[in-house]
N, C-alpha and C positions, 0 to 999 in steps of 0.2 A: 621411555614413556610411550612413544609412538608405537613401538612393537607390542606393548601390552594392550593398547587400545585395538590394534588390528586383531589380536588373538581373541579378545572379547567379542568383536564384531563377527568373527568367523564362527565362534561358538553359538551366537544368536541364529545364524543361518542353519547350522546343524540342528538346533532345537526346533526351528520352524520346519525343516525337512522331516524330522522324526514325527512331529505332530501331524503333518499332512499325510505321511505314510500310515500312521495309526488310524486316522479318520478314514482314509481310503479303504483300509482293510476292514474296518467295522461296517462301512457302507457295502462292501462286497459281500460280507457275511449276511447282512440283512437282505440283500437282493437274492442271494442263493437260497435263503430260508423261504422267501416269498415264492420263488420258483418251485421249490420242493413242495410247499403246501398247495400250490396251484396244481401241480401234477397229481398229487394224492387226491385232491378234491375232484379233479376232472375224471380220473380213473374210477373213483367210487360212484360219482354221479352217472357216468356213461354206463357202467355195469348195472346200476340200479334201473336205469331207463330201459335197457335191453331186457333185464329180468322181468320187469313189470309188464312189458309187451308180451314176453313169452308166457307169463302166467295168464294174461288176458286170453291169449289164443289157446293154450293147452291145459288150463286148469281143470276143466270138467273131465277131459280125457285122463289126466293124471290122477285126479280124485277117484274116478271110476276104476281105474286100473289098480290103485292101492286098495280100495274098498273091496274089490273082487279077488284080491290075493295074487294078482299077476306080478311078475318079477321084472317089469321093464325098468323100474328105478334102479334095482340092484344090478341089472345087466348093463346099465349105462345108456339105454336107448334115448332117454330124454336129455342126458348130459351131452350126447353127441349132437342132438338137434339144437340144443342151446348153444354149444360151442360153435356150430356152423353159423347160427344167427349172429352170435357175438363177433365172429371173424368178419362176416360180411358187413354188418352195420358199423363197426368201429374201424374197418380197414386194417385189421391185424393180419399177422402172418401166423399160420398154424404149423406146429411141429408136434405130431403125436397128440397127446392130450393137453398140450400147452399152446396157448396163443399169446403172441407178444407183439408189441409195437416197437419198431426199431427206428431210432433217429441216427442215421449214419450206421455205424456198427454197434451202437450202444443200446442195450436192452433197457426199456423204461418200465414196463409192467408186464406181469406174467399171470396167466390163469391156468392153473394146473391141477386143481382139485375137482372132484366130481360135484355135480349139482345134487343136493340132498333134499329130500321131502319128508315132512312130518305131518301126520294126520291126527288131529285131536277133535273128536266129535264131528262137527260140520265145518272145521277150519283146516285148510291145507296151507302149509307154510313151505315155500321153496327157498333154499339158502345157497348162496354161491360164496365160497371162500377163495380168495386169491391173494397174491403177493405183488407188491410194487417193488421192483428192484431198480433203484436209481444209481447210476454209476457216479462215483465221486472221483474227479480227476484234477490233476494239477500239472501245469506245463505240458499239456497234451498227452499225459500218461494217465491211464485209469489206475487209481490207487486201490479202490474196493467198491463193492456194491452195498448200498444201504438198503436193507430189505424191510419192508413194512407190511405186516399181514393185515388184510382187510376182509370184511364180511358184509354182504348185502343180503337182505331178506325181503321177500314179497309174500303177501298173505292173501289167500282167497277164501271167502266165507260163502258156503253154499246156503242160499236162502230157500226156505221151505215154501210150499204152495199155500 
């Protein structure tokens, strides 16, 4: 009889341990999700801030260039200027047409597509497309990168006299 009671008491400890492990795993998943959403939001907001500043400074020049048929947008002149500003303001590392932020050896987000411009009547729209690559790791080993495509847009409207 005593042996049966000991076995039931041991099973109660196992159930408690399993419940604690499950709760811990759920809490870990919730914290990871919050970190991922924070990283995504920060990357989008930082890129939007830099793009808005770039549009304020260069919009009339870009607008005039497109209106007069010059090919600076196609040649990547403004993309290079924007990437230089992005790298300096966000403290990124540049590699070719990509700029990335490294946390240790892990890539966090990447900007590798050119800046595009659209002109409709008196409205200039500059768009930056980029990708956030967040490494997913377990036990110190990178398993894969979760890639999230992002897009920011800044609009300049030319006001008439």
